[in-house]
C-alpha positions in Angstrom: 24.4 -5.5 -23.5 22.9 -3.4 -26.3 20.1 -5.1 -28.2 19.6 -7.6 -25.5 16.5 -9.2 -26.9 18.1 -9.8 -30.3 21.1 -11.3 -28.7 19.0 -13.5 -26.6 17.2 -14.7 -29.6 20.4 -15.5 -31.5 21.8 -17.4 -28.5 18.5 -19.3 -28.1 18.9 -20.4 -31.8 22.4 -21.7 -30.8 20.8 -23.7 -27.9 22.3 -21.4 -25.3 19.8 -20.4 -22.7 19.8 -16.9 -21.2 17.7 -15.2 -18.6 16.8 -11.7 -17.4 16.7 -12.0 -13.6 16.1 -8.3 -12.8 13.8 -6.8 -15.5 12.3 -4.2 -13.2 14.6 -1.6 -11.6 14.8 -1.7 -7.8 13.2 1.8 -7.5 10.1 0.6 -9.5 9.5 -2.6 -7.5 6.1 -2.6 -5.8 7.7 -3.0 -2.3 9.6 0.3 -2.6 7.9 3.4 -1.4 6.9 5.8 -4.2 8.6 8.8 -2.5 12.1 7.2 -2.9 14.3 9.0 -5.4 14.6 7.6 -8.9 17.6 5.4 -9.7 18.4 6.1 -13.4 21.4 3.8 -13.4 19.3 0.9 -12.1 16.9 1.5 -15.0 19.7 1.6 -17.6 21.2 -1.6 -16.2 17.9 -3.4 -16.0 17.4 -2.8 -19.8 20.8 -4.4 -20.7 21.6 -7.1 -18.1 21.3 -10.7 -19.0 22.5 -13.9 -17.4 24.4 -16.7 -19.2 24.6 -20.3 -18.0 26.9 -20.5 -14.9 27.5 -22.7 -12.0 30.5 -24.0 -10.2 30.6 -27.3 -12.2 30.9 -25.9 -15.7 33.8 -27.7 -17.3 36.3 -25.8 -19.4 34.9 -27.1 -22.7 31.5 -25.9 -21.9 32.8 -22.5 -20.8 34.6 -22.2 -24.1 31.5 -23.2 -26.0 29.5 -20.5 -24.2 32.1 -17.9 -25.0 32.2 -19.0 -28.6 28.5 -18.8 -29.0 28.3 -15.4 -27.4 31.1 -14.0 -29.7 29.4 -15.5 -32.8 26.0 -14.0 -31.8 27.5 -10.6 -31.2 29.5 -10.5 -34.5 
């Protein structure tokens, strides 16, 4: 998502937690050899990806609340 940090802040204000699980692209991880080719798509995605609350037991009302808060925050 564009402007991820701003969106995360808005969602946090709505008591909707978010997370960034992969902030460092795979080709920039310390375990990856330096001579590996760059992965520009991985960098682009790492700057935009964010996780919303999810698990197999989210009831429909909670799912709708999450969607509503995301739509409101993006408007």
